[in-house]
Gaussian input, Z-matrix of N, CA and C with variables (Angstrom, degrees):
# hf/3-21g

backbone

0 1
 N
 C     1     B1
 C     2     B2     1     A1
 N     3     B3     2     A2     1     D1
 C     4     B4     3     A3     2     D2
 C     5     B5     4     A4     3     D3
 N     6     B6     5     A5     4     D4
 C     7     B7     6     A6     5     D5
 C     8     B8     7     A7     6     D6
 N     9     B9     8     A8     7     D7
 C    10    B10     9     A9     8     D8
 C    11    B11    10    A10     9     D9
 N    12    B12    11    A11    10    D10
 C    13    B13    12    A12    11    D11
 C    14    B14    13    A13    12    D12
 N    15    B15    14    A14    13    D13
 C    16    B16    15    A15    14    D14
 C    17    B17    16    A16    15    D15
 N    18    B18    17    A17    16    D16
 C    19    B19    18    A18    17    D17
 C    20    B20    19    A19    18    D18
 N    21    B21    20    A20    19    D19
 C    22    B22    21    A21    20    D20
 C    23    B23    22    A22    21    D21
 N    24    B24    23    A23    22    D22
 C    25    B25    24    A24    23    D23
 C    26    B26    25    A25    24    D24
 N    27    B27    26    A26    25    D25
 C    28    B28    27    A27    26    D26
 C    29    B29    28    A28    27    D27
 N    30    B30    29    A29    28    D28
 C    31    B31    30    A30    29    D29
 C    32    B32    31    A31    30    D30
 N    33    B33    32    A32    31    D31
 C    34    B34    33    A33    32    D32
 C    35    B35    34    A34    33    D33
 N    36    B36    35    A35    34    D34
 C    37    B37    36    A36    35    D35
 C    38    B38    37    A37    36    D36
 N    39    B39    38    A38    37    D37
 C    40    B40    39    A39    38    D38
 C    41    B41    40    A40    39    D39
 N    42    B42    41    A41    40    D40
 C    43    B43    42    A42    41    D41
 C    44    B44    43    A43    42    D42
 N    45    B45    44    A44    43    D43
 C    46    B46    45    A45    44    D44
 C    47    B47    46    A46    45    D45
 N    48    B48    47    A47    46    D46
 C    49    B49    48    A48    47    D47
 C    50    B50    49    A49    48    D48
 N    51    B51    50    A50    49    D49
 C    52    B52    51    A51    50    D50
 C    53    B53    52    A52    51    D51
 N    54    B54    53    A53    52    D52
 C    55    B55    54    A54    53    D53
 C    56    B56    55    A55    54    D54
 N    57    B57    56    A56    55    D55
 C    58    B58    57    A57    56    D56
 C    59    B59    58    A58    57    D57
 N    60    B60    59    A59    58    D58
 C    61    B61    60    A60    59    D59
 C    62    B62    61    A61    60    D60
 N    63    B63    62    A62    61    D61
 C    64    B64    63    A63    62    D62
 C    65    B65    64    A64    63    D63
 N    66    B66    65    A65    64    D64
 C    67    B67    66    A66    65    D65
 C    68    B68    67    A67    66    D66
 N    69    B69    68    A68    67    D67
 C    70    B70    69    A69    68    D68
 C    71    B71    70    A70    69    D69
 N    72    B72    71    A71    70    D70
 C    73    B73    72    A72    71    D71
 C    74    B74    73    A73    72    D72
 N    75    B75    74    A74    73    D73
 C    76    B76    75    A75    74    D74
 C    77    B77    76    A76    75    D75
 N    78    B78    77    A77    76    D76
 C    79    B79    78    A78    77    D77
 C    80    B80    79    A79    78    D78
 N    81    B81    80    A80    79    D79
 C    82    B82    81    A81    80    D80
 C    83    B83    82    A82    81    D81
 N    84    B84    83    A83    82    D82
 C    85    B85    84    A84    83    D83
 C    86    B86    85    A85    84    D84
 N    87    B87    86    A86    85    D85
 C    88    B88    87    A87    86    D86
 C    89    B89    88    A88    87    D87
 N    90    B90    89    A89    88    D88
 C    91    B91    90    A90    89    D89
 C    92    B92    91    A91    90    D90
 N    93    B93    92    A92    91    D91
 C    94    B94    93    A93    92    D92
 C    95    B95    94    A94    93    D93
 N    96    B96    95    A95    94    D94
 C    97    B97    96    A96    95    D95
 C    98    B98    97    A97    96    D96
 N    99    B99    98    A98    97    D97
 C   100   B100    99    A99    98    D98
 C   101   B101   100   A100    99    D99
 N   102   B102   101   A101   100   D100
 C   103   B103   102   A102   101   D101
 C   104   B104   103   A103   102   D102
 N   105   B105   104   A104   103   D103
 C   106   B106   105   A105   104   D104
 C   107   B107   106   A106   105   D105
 N   108   B108   107   A107   106   D106
 C   109   B109   108   A108   107   D107
 C   110   B110   109   A109   108   D108
 N   111   B111   110   A110   109   D109
 C   112   B112   111   A111   110   D110
 C   113   B113   112   A112   111   D111
 N   114   B114   113   A113   112   D112
 C   115   B115   114   A114   113   D113
 C   116   B116   115   A115   114   D114
 N   117   B117   116   A116   115   D115
 C   118   B118   117   A117   116   D116
 C   119   B119   118   A118   117   D117
 N   120   B120   119   A119   118   D118
 C   121   B121   120   A120   119   D119
 C   122   B122   121   A121   120   D120
 N   123   B123   122   A122   121   D121
 C   124   B124   123   A123   122   D122
 C   125   B125   124   A124   123   D123
 N   126   B126   125   A125   124   D124
 C   127   B127   126   A126   125   D125
 C   128   B128   127   A127   126   D126
 N   129   B129   128   A128   127   D127
 C   130   B130   129   A129   128   D128
 C   131   B131   130   A130   129   D129
 N   132   B132   131   A131   130   D130
 C   133   B133   132   A132   131   D131
 C   134   B134   133   A133   132   D132
 N   135   B135   134   A134   133   D133
 C   136   B136   135   A135   134   D134
 C   137   B137   136   A136   135   D135
 N   138   B138   137   A137   136   D136
 C   139   B139   138   A138   137   D137
 C   140   B140   139   A139   138   D138
 N   141   B141   140   A140   139   D139
 C   142   B142   141   A141   140   D140
 C   143   B143   142   A142   141   D141
 N   144   B144   143   A143   142   D142
 C   145   B145   144   A144   143   D143
 C   146   B146   145   A145   144   D144
 N   147   B147   146   A146   145   D145
 C   148   B148   147   A147   146   D146
 C   149   B149   148   A148   147   D147
 N   150   B150   149   A149   148   D148
 C   151   B151   150   A150   149   D149
 C   152   B152   151   A151   150   D150
 N   153   B153   152   A152   151   D151
 C   154   B154   153   A153   152   D152
 C   155   B155   154   A154   153   D153
 N   156   B156   155   A155   154   D154
 C   157   B157   156   A156   155   D155
 C   158   B158   157   A157   156   D156
 N   159   B159   158   A158   157   D157
 C   160   B160   159   A159   158   D158
 C   161   B161   160   A160   159   D159
 N   162   B162   161   A161   160   D160
 C   163   B163   162   A162   161   D161
 C   164   B164   163   A163   162   D162
 N   165   B165   164   A164   163   D163
 C   166   B166   165   A165   164   D164
 C   167   B167   166   A166   165   D165
 N   168   B168   167   A167   166   D166
 C   169   B169   168   A168   167   D167
 C   170   B170   169   A169   168   D168
 N   171   B171   170   A170   169   D169
 C   172   B172   171   A171   170   D170
 C   173   B173   172   A172   171   D171
 N   174   B174   173   A173   172   D172
 C   175   B175   174   A174   173   D173
 C   176   B176   175   A175   174   D174
 N   177   B177   176   A176   175   D175
 C   178   B178   177   A177   176   D176
 C   179   B179   178   A178   177   D177
 N   180   B180   179   A179   178   D178
 C   181   B181   180   A180   179   D179
 C   182   B182   181   A181   180   D180
 N   183   B183   182   A182   181   D181
 C   184   B184   183   A183   182   D182
 C   185   B185   184   A184   183   D183
 N   186   B186   185   A185   184   D184
 C   187   B187   186   A186   185   D185
 C   188   B188   187   A187   186   D186
 N   189   B189   188   A188   187   D187
 C   190   B190   189   A189   188   D188
 C   191   B191   190   A190   189   D189
 N   192   B192   191   A191   190   D190
 C   193   B193   192   A192   191   D191
 C   194   B194   193   A193   192   D192
 N   195   B195   194   A194   193   D193
 C   196   B196   195   A195   194   D194
 C   197   B197   196   A196   195   D195
 N   198   B198   197   A197   196   D196
 C   199   B199   198   A198   197   D197
 C   200   B200   199   A199   198   D198
 N   201   B201   200   A200   199   D199
 C   202   B202   201   A201   200   D200
 C   203   B203   202   A202   201   D201
 N   204   B204   203   A203   202   D202
 C   205   B205   204   A204   203   D203
 C   206   B206   205   A205   204   D204
 N   207   B207   206   A206   205   D205
 C   208   B208   207   A207   206   D206
 C   209   B209   208   A208   207   D207
 N   210   B210   209   A209   208   D208
 C   211   B211   210   A210   209   D209
 C   212   B212   211   A211   210   D210
 N   213   B213   212   A212   211   D211
 C   214   B214   213   A213   212   D212
 C   215   B215   214   A214   213   D213
 N   216   B216   215   A215   214   D214
 C   217   B217   216   A216   215   D215
 C   218   B218   217   A217   216   D216
 N   219   B219   218   A218   217   D217
 C   220   B220   219   A219   218   D218
 C   221   B221   220   A220   219   D219
 N   222   B222   221   A221   220   D220
 C   223   B223   222   A222   221   D221
 C   224   B224   223   A223   222   D222
 N   225   B225   224   A224   223   D223
 C   226   B226   225   A225   224   D224
 C   227   B227   226   A226   225   D225
 N   228   B228   227   A227   226   D226
 C   229   B229   228   A228   227   D227
 C   230   B230   229   A229   228   D228
 N   231   B231   230   A230   229   D229
 C   232   B232   231   A231   230   D230
 C   233   B233   232   A232   231   D231
 N   234   B234   233   A233   232   D232
 C   235   B235   234   A234   233   D233
 C   236   B236   235   A235   234   D234
 N   237   B237   236   A236   235   D235
 C   238   B238   237   A237   236   D236
 C   239   B239   238   A238   237   D237
 N   240   B240   239   A239   238   D238
 C   241   B241   240   A240   239   D239
 C   242   B242   241   A241   240   D240
 N   243   B243   242   A242   241   D241
 C   244   B244   243   A243   242   D242
 C   245   B245   244   A244   243   D243
 N   246   B246   245   A245   244   D244
 C   247   B247   246   A246   245   D245
 C   248   B248   247   A247   246   D246
 N   249   B249   248   A248   247   D247
 C   250   B250   249   A249   248   D248
 C   251   B251   250   A250   249   D249
 N   252   B252   251   A251   250   D250
 C   253   B253   252   A252   251   D251
 C   254   B254   253   A253   252   D252
 N   255   B255   254   A254   253   D253
 C   256   B256   255   A255   254   D254
 C   257   B257   256   A256   255   D255
 N   258   B258   257   A257   256   D256
 C   259   B259   258   A258   257   D257
 C   260   B260   259   A259   258   D258
 N   261   B261   260   A260   259   D259
 C   262   B262   261   A261   260   D260
 C   263   B263   262   A262   261   D261
 N   264   B264   263   A263   262   D262
 C   265   B265   264   A264   263   D263
 C   266   B266   265   A265   264   D264
 N   267   B267   266   A266   265   D265
 C   268   B268   267   A267   266   D266
 C   269   B269   268   A268   267   D267
 N   270   B270   269   A269   268   D268
 C   271   B271   270   A270   269   D269
 C   272   B272   271   A271   270   D270
 N   273   B273   272   A272   271   D271
 C   274   B274   273   A273   272   D272
 C   275   B275   274   A274   273   D273
 N   276   B276   275   A275   274   D274
 C   277   B277   276   A276   275   D275
 C   278   B278   277   A277   276   D276
 N   279   B279   278   A278   277   D277
 C   280   B280   279   A279   278   D278
 C   281   B281   280   A280   279   D279
 N   282   B282   281   A281   280   D280
 C   283   B283   282   A282   281   D281
 C   284   B284   283   A283   282   D282
 N   285   B285   284   A284   283   D283
 C   286   B286   285   A285   284   D284
 C   287   B287   286   A286   285   D285
 N   288   B288   287   A287   286   D286
 C   289   B289   288   A288   287   D287
 C   290   B290   289   A289   288   D288
 N   291   B291   290   A290   289   D289
 C   292   B292   291   A291   290   D290
 C   293   B293   292   A292   291   D291

   B1=1.3769
   B2=1.6106
   B3=1.3744
   B4=1.4355
   B5=1.5477
   B6=1.2495
   B7=1.5107
   B8=1.4605
   B9=1.2090
   B10=1.4956
   B11=1.5601
   B12=1.2766
   B13=1.4433
   B14=1.6204
   B15=1.2570
   B16=1.3761
   B17=1.5876
   B18=1.3114
   B19=1.3591
   B20=1.4955
   B21=1.3325
   B22=1.4788
   B23=1.5294
   B24=1.3338
   B25=1.4177
   B26=1.4752
   B27=1.3044
   B28=1.4035
   B29=1.5288
   B30=1.3511
   B31=1.5050
   B32=1.4976
   B33=1.2614
   B34=1.4541
   B35=1.5566
   B36=1.3525
   B37=1.4509
   B38=1.6052
   B39=1.3381
   B40=1.4543
   B41=1.6003
   B42=1.2615
   B43=1.3944
   B44=1.5921
   B45=1.3770
   B46=1.5039
   B47=1.6040
   B48=1.3903
   B49=1.4224
   B50=1.5530
   B51=1.4156
   B52=1.5349
   B53=1.5209
   B54=1.3467
   B55=1.4196
   B56=1.5489
   B57=1.2365
   B58=1.5274
   B59=1.5082
   B60=1.3081
   B61=1.5536
   B62=1.6388
   B63=1.2217
   B64=1.4109
   B65=1.5520
   B66=1.3428
   B67=1.5567
   B68=1.4341
   B69=1.3687
   B70=1.4735
   B71=1.5669
   B72=1.3846
   B73=1.4115
   B74=1.4082
   B75=1.3105
   B76=1.5246
   B77=1.4995
   B78=1.3357
   B79=1.5432
   B80=1.4676
   B81=1.4161
   B82=1.4459
   B83=1.4705
   B84=1.3857
   B85=1.3694
   B86=1.7377
   B87=1.2015
   B88=1.4938
   B89=1.4795
   B90=1.3688
   B91=1.4416
   B92=1.4919
   B93=1.3752
   B94=1.5535
   B95=1.5450
   B96=1.3243
   B97=1.5290
   B98=1.5698
   B99=1.3529
   B100=1.4912
   B101=1.4591
   B102=1.2690
   B103=1.4234
   B104=1.6379
   B105=1.3345
   B106=1.5003
   B107=1.5143
   B108=1.3713
   B109=1.5147
   B110=1.4896
   B111=1.4049
   B112=1.5198
   B113=1.6611
   B114=1.4400
   B115=1.5836
   B116=1.5436
   B117=1.3711
   B118=1.4358
   B119=1.5180
   B120=1.2964
   B121=1.4168
   B122=1.4776
   B123=1.2625
   B124=1.4136
   B125=1.5737
   B126=1.3297
   B127=1.4584
   B128=1.5902
   B129=1.3147
   B130=1.4462
   B131=1.4889
   B132=1.3673
   B133=1.4879
   B134=1.5884
   B135=1.3577
   B136=1.4787
   B137=1.5986
   B138=1.2608
   B139=1.4742
   B140=1.4989
   B141=1.3968
   B142=1.5060
   B143=1.5247
   B144=1.2610
   B145=1.5021
   B146=1.5530
   B147=1.2907
   B148=1.5583
   B149=1.4610
   B150=1.3907
   B151=1.4065
   B152=1.5391
   B153=1.2901
   B154=1.4371
   B155=1.3965
   B156=1.4215
   B157=1.3489
   B158=1.6143
   B159=1.3005
   B160=1.4612
   B161=1.5049
   B162=1.3871
   B163=1.3733
   B164=1.5338
   B165=1.3077
   B166=1.6228
   B167=1.4534
   B168=1.3776
   B169=1.4108
   B170=1.5087
   B171=1.4129
   B172=1.4462
   B173=1.5235
   B174=1.2489
   B175=1.4219
   B176=1.4298
   B177=1.3690
   B178=1.4263
   B179=1.5608
   B180=1.2420
   B181=1.5477
   B182=1.5605
   B183=1.3263
   B184=1.5616
   B185=1.5675
   B186=1.1895
   B187=1.4431
   B188=1.5825
   B189=1.2839
   B190=1.4776
   B191=1.4973
   B192=1.1185
   B193=1.6737
   B194=1.5765
   B195=1.3243
   B196=1.5022
   B197=1.5174
   B198=1.2457
   B199=1.4998
   B200=1.4716
   B201=1.3561
   B202=1.4449
   B203=1.5495
   B204=1.3128
   B205=1.5911
   B206=1.5477
   B207=1.2806
   B208=1.5023
   B209=1.6251
   B210=1.3149
   B211=1.4592
   B212=1.4585
   B213=1.2930
   B214=1.5707
   B215=1.5599
   B216=1.3002
   B217=1.3883
   B218=1.5692
   B219=1.2594
   B220=1.4363
   B221=1.5078
   B222=1.3367
   B223=1.4455
   B224=1.4935
   B225=1.2263
   B226=1.5829
   B227=1.5952
   B228=1.2615
   B229=1.5074
   B230=1.4400
   B231=1.3785
   B232=1.3713
   B233=1.5786
   B234=1.3918
   B235=1.3880
   B236=1.6154
   B237=1.3578
   B238=1.5852
   B239=1.6177
   B240=1.1592
   B241=1.5247
   B242=1.5638
   B243=1.2820
   B244=1.4015
   B245=1.4484
   B246=1.4154
   B247=1.5080
   B248=1.5296
   B249=1.3183
   B250=1.5837
   B251=1.4551
   B252=1.2452
   B253=1.4657
   B254=1.4196
   B255=1.2815
   B256=1.5631
   B257=1.5031
   B258=1.2561
   B259=1.4660
   B260=1.5014
   B261=1.2386
   B262=1.6054
   B263=1.5221
   B264=1.2357
   B265=1.4401
   B266=1.4695
   B267=1.3345
   B268=1.4589
   B269=1.5451
   B270=1.2890
   B271=1.4757
   B272=1.3631
   B273=1.3412
   B274=1.4836
   B275=1.5296
   B276=1.2200
   B277=1.6776
   B278=1.5425
   B279=1.3638
   B280=1.5442
   B281=1.5337
   B282=1.3851
   B283=1.5300
   B284=1.5768
   B285=1.2686
   B286=1.4314
   B287=1.6347
   B288=1.3364
   B289=1.4152
   B290=1.4871
   B291=1.2508
   B292=1.4223
   B293=1.4449
   A1=105.88
   A2=113.17
   A3=117.91
   A4=108.75
   A5=114.35
   A6=121.00
   A7=107.28
   A8=117.33
   A9=124.41
   A10=109.32
   A11=118.86
   A12=118.35
   A13=105.28
   A14=120.67
   A15=124.93
   A16=109.02
   A17=119.54
   A18=124.75
   A19=110.45
   A20=115.28
   A21=114.68
   A22=111.58
   A23=122.64
   A24=120.35
   A25=109.61
   A26=122.19
   A27=125.52
   A28=113.38
   A29=117.58
   A30=122.39
   A31=111.41
   A32=116.74
   A33=125.61
   A34=108.58
   A35=113.08
   A36=118.18
   A37=110.12
   A38=111.58
   A39=116.49
   A40=106.72
   A41=114.63
   A42=119.05
   A43=111.02
   A44=113.19
   A45=114.56
   A46=99.02
   A47=114.56
   A48=118.77
   A49=103.41
   A50=108.29
   A51=119.60
   A52=103.87
   A53=114.27
   A54=124.52
   A55=112.22
   A56=121.52
   A57=121.03
   A58=109.76
   A59=112.96
   A60=115.77
   A61=104.22
   A62=119.90
   A63=118.66
   A64=113.88
   A65=113.16
   A66=117.22
   A67=113.03
   A68=115.54
   A69=116.79
   A70=113.02
   A71=117.39
   A72=119.89
   A73=118.55
   A74=115.75
   A75=122.40
   A76=111.88
   A77=116.06
   A78=120.90
   A79=109.07
   A80=116.35
   A81=114.38
   A82=116.14
   A83=119.99
   A84=125.67
   A85=108.58
   A86=112.23
   A87=115.31
   A88=111.71
   A89=117.35
   A90=119.81
   A91=120.71
   A92=109.66
   A93=112.25
   A94=108.44
   A95=110.78
   A96=124.93
   A97=111.07
   A98=114.04
   A99=119.83
   A100=110.83
   A101=125.85
   A102=135.14
   A103=110.81
   A104=115.72
   A105=119.09
   A106=110.42
   A107=110.37
   A108=107.73
   A109=113.82
   A110=112.40
   A111=120.24
   A112=107.05
   A113=110.50
   A114=113.11
   A115=110.99
   A116=114.38
   A117=120.61
   A118=109.39
   A119=122.93
   A120=129.65
   A121=114.46
   A122=118.49
   A123=125.18
   A124=111.04
   A125=114.14
   A126=116.49
   A127=112.25
   A128=115.83
   A129=115.88
   A130=117.30
   A131=117.07
   A132=120.81
   A133=107.35
   A134=112.26
   A135=120.96
   A136=112.61
   A137=113.03
   A138=120.03
   A139=114.69
   A140=116.97
   A141=124.33
   A142=112.47
   A143=119.08
   A144=122.59
   A145=102.33
   A146=116.31
   A147=124.28
   A148=103.61
   A149=126.84
   A150=124.76
   A151=112.52
   A152=117.31
   A153=122.64
   A154=110.27
   A155=120.12
   A156=119.16
   A157=112.09
   A158=121.98
   A159=125.64
   A160=114.22
   A161=114.06
   A162=126.09
   A163=112.42
   A164=110.81
   A165=112.75
   A166=111.71
   A167=118.90
   A168=118.07
   A169=118.71
   A170=114.62
   A171=118.21
   A172=107.95
   A173=120.53
   A174=125.17
   A175=112.27
   A176=114.20
   A177=128.13
   A178=107.98
   A179=119.53
   A180=125.56
   A181=105.16
   A182=116.06
   A183=110.86
   A184=109.58
   A185=121.39
   A186=122.41
   A187=106.56
   A188=118.94
   A189=120.26
   A190=112.66
   A191=119.75
   A192=125.71
   A193=113.55
   A194=110.56
   A195=111.66
   A196=113.03
   A197=122.45
   A198=119.86
   A199=105.28
   A200=114.64
   A201=123.90
   A202=105.75
   A203=111.56
   A204=117.90
   A205=107.48
   A206=119.67
   A207=124.40
   A208=106.90
   A209=117.31
   A210=119.55
   A211=116.25
   A212=113.56
   A213=119.00
   A214=105.70
   A215=114.39
   A216=121.79
   A217=118.23
   A218=120.08
   A219=120.89
   A220=112.62
   A221=117.51
   A222=118.37
   A223=109.27
   A224=118.07
   A225=116.99
   A226=108.66
   A227=112.68
   A228=116.46
   A229=112.72
   A230=114.52
   A231=123.68
   A232=106.79
   A233=114.51
   A234=117.15
   A235=104.38
   A236=110.90
   A237=109.91
   A238=103.14
   A239=106.02
   A240=114.04
   A241=112.51
   A242=119.40
   A243=123.58
   A244=109.35
   A245=115.60
   A246=118.93
   A247=102.77
   A248=106.83
   A249=111.23
   A250=117.14
   A251=124.70
   A252=117.67
   A253=113.70
   A254=115.04
   A255=118.97
   A256=107.66
   A257=112.37
   A258=120.09
   A259=106.33
   A260=115.20
   A261=119.51
   A262=106.62
   A263=111.30
   A264=123.89
   A265=113.96
   A266=118.99
   A267=118.76
   A268=110.14
   A269=115.58
   A270=118.45
   A271=115.55
   A272=122.45
   A273=123.24
   A274=109.16
   A275=105.99
   A276=113.57
   A277=100.56
   A278=105.37
   A279=114.09
   A280=112.95
   A281=104.91
   A282=110.36
   A283=108.22
   A284=114.27
   A285=122.21
   A286=106.25
   A287=113.80
   A288=117.68
   A289=111.10
   A290=117.38
   A291=118.15
   A292=120.04
   D1=117.77
   D2=-179.51
   D3=-120.01
   D4=140.30
   D5=174.40
   D6=-103.53
   D7=137.05
   D8=-179.06
   D9=-121.05
   D10=150.39
   D11=173.59
   D12=-159.40
   D13=162.42
   D14=-176.02
   D15=-97.92
   D16=139.39
   D17=170.26
   D18=-128.22
   D19=171.06
   D20=177.94
   D21=-68.09
   D22=-5.91
   D23=175.65
   D24=-103.54
   D25=0.64
   D26=178.17
   D27=129.75
   D28=-167.52
   D29=175.49
   D30=-75.52
   D31=135.99
   D32=178.43
   D33=-117.83
   D34=136.63
   D35=178.00
   D36=-133.32
   D37=141.36
   D38=-179.77
   D39=-117.99
   D40=119.56
   D41=175.79
   D42=-91.12
   D43=134.77
   D44=179.14
   D45=-124.62
   D46=91.08
   D47=177.23
   D48=-118.77
   D49=155.04
   D50=171.46
   D51=-57.75
   D52=145.81
   D53=175.63
   D54=-66.59
   D55=151.34
   D56=173.22
   D57=-74.87
   D58=173.94
   D59=-175.85
   D60=-66.03
   D61=-40.31
   D62=-178.64
   D63=-59.27
   D64=-51.08
   D65=176.57
   D66=-59.81
   D67=-43.07
   D68=178.21
   D69=-58.10
   D70=-49.04
   D71=177.44
   D72=-63.24
   D73=-34.90
   D74=171.61
   D75=-58.31
   D76=-44.21
   D77=179.50
   D78=-69.77
   D79=-43.34
   D80=176.66
   D81=-67.47
   D82=-29.53
   D83=-178.17
   D84=-60.01
   D85=-35.90
   D86=-175.64
   D87=-89.47
   D88=-4.13
   D89=171.93
   D90=-103.03
   D91=-22.59
   D92=179.93
   D93=-144.00
   D94=154.37
   D95=179.15
   D96=-83.45
   D97=-47.74
   D98=-170.97
   D99=-75.80
   D100=139.85
   D101=179.15
   D102=-62.69
   D103=-29.93
   D104=177.76
   D105=-78.39
   D106=-31.61
   D107=178.27
   D108=-76.78
   D109=-33.50
   D110=178.36
   D111=-59.34
   D112=-44.53
   D113=-179.40
   D114=-57.60
   D115=-45.65
   D116=-175.94
   D117=-62.81
   D118=-45.43
   D119=173.58
   D120=-57.86
   D121=-48.22
   D122=176.99
   D123=-64.94
   D124=-41.78
   D125=178.41
   D126=-63.62
   D127=-42.05
   D128=173.48
   D129=-63.65
   D130=-30.25
   D131=-178.95
   D132=-71.75
   D133=-43.68
   D134=-173.68
   D135=-79.15
   D136=-20.56
   D137=-173.56
   D138=70.90
   D139=34.14
   D140=177.47
   D141=-113.76
   D142=172.24
   D143=-177.49
   D144=-76.97
   D145=153.93
   D146=-176.20
   D147=-67.33
   D148=-40.03
   D149=-175.30
   D150=-63.47
   D151=-36.86
   D152=179.94
   D153=-69.14
   D154=-42.29
   D155=-178.48
   D156=-75.10
   D157=-23.58
   D158=167.00
   D159=-54.49
   D160=-47.51
   D161=174.16
   D162=-56.96
   D163=-52.67
   D164=176.76
   D165=-64.54
   D166=-38.17
   D167=179.69
   D168=-65.77
   D169=-27.10
   D170=175.57
   D171=-77.72
   D172=-30.74
   D173=174.14
   D174=-59.18
   D175=-51.90
   D176=-174.58
   D177=-67.86
   D178=-35.92
   D179=179.53
   D180=-69.55
   D181=-43.32
   D182=179.54
   D183=-71.61
   D184=-23.19
   D185=-178.88
   D186=-73.78
   D187=-43.69
   D188=-179.09
   D189=-78.90
   D190=-11.84
   D191=178.99
   D192=52.19
   D193=45.52
   D194=176.85
   D195=85.60
   D196=-8.72
   D197=179.34
   D198=-71.90
   D199=159.97
   D200=172.84
   D201=-71.30
   D202=132.73
   D203=-178.58
   D204=-72.71
   D205=-18.99
   D206=-176.63
   D207=-69.74
   D208=-24.87
   D209=176.96
   D210=-87.77
   D211=-19.21
   D212=-173.65
   D213=-65.74
   D214=150.18
   D215=177.15
   D216=-64.38
   D217=148.24
   D218=-179.04
   D219=-98.52
   D220=150.00
   D221=174.26
   D222=-107.86
   D223=-21.31
   D224=178.03
   D225=-107.85
   D226=133.49
   D227=170.83
   D228=-81.38
   D229=142.21
   D230=176.49
   D231=-127.25
   D232=126.47
   D233=-174.50
   D234=-112.65
   D235=124.30
   D236=176.06
   D237=-115.01
   D238=135.09
   D239=-179.05
   D240=-102.72
   D241=129.44
   D242=179.52
   D243=-113.32
   D244=130.61
   D245=175.05
   D246=-108.90
   D247=133.17
   D248=174.30
   D249=-67.23
   D250=138.24
   D251=176.50
   D252=-75.64
   D253=143.80
   D254=-173.78
   D255=-71.99
   D256=141.81
   D257=-174.66
   D258=-126.13
   D259=138.91
   D260=178.59
   D261=-95.30
   D262=123.27
   D263=175.31
   D264=-92.09
   D265=128.85
   D266=-178.63
   D267=-68.57
   D268=132.11
   D269=175.40
   D270=-79.97
   D271=148.64
   D272=-179.00
   D273=-79.54
   D274=134.56
   D275=-178.09
   D276=-84.43
   D277=129.97
   D278=169.57
   D279=-106.95
   D280=76.97
   D281=-177.80
   D282=-80.09
   D283=144.42
   D284=-173.38
   D285=-81.57
   D286=144.59
   D287=174.58
   D288=-85.92
   D289=133.89
   D290=175.03
   D291=-108.56

């Protein structure tokens, strides 16, 4: 399901998809140390049964050959926009000299 709206820079669209197995495992890797806990977290993120995710995680671990998945290259681009908080600057007082 994608929401679209028009901005002054053109049409914008936000995708709300379930994460891929790699994305879910990277997120779970930073939250848990045990492989069973990682599989549970990834399963909840993906909306799949834990047993199915454990099989996919084993295949993914064999493919990465023990390297950290945070270092592996990404195939999907993710854009995060940051808006600076507004700050109030003190104004200079222009007091008259007497």
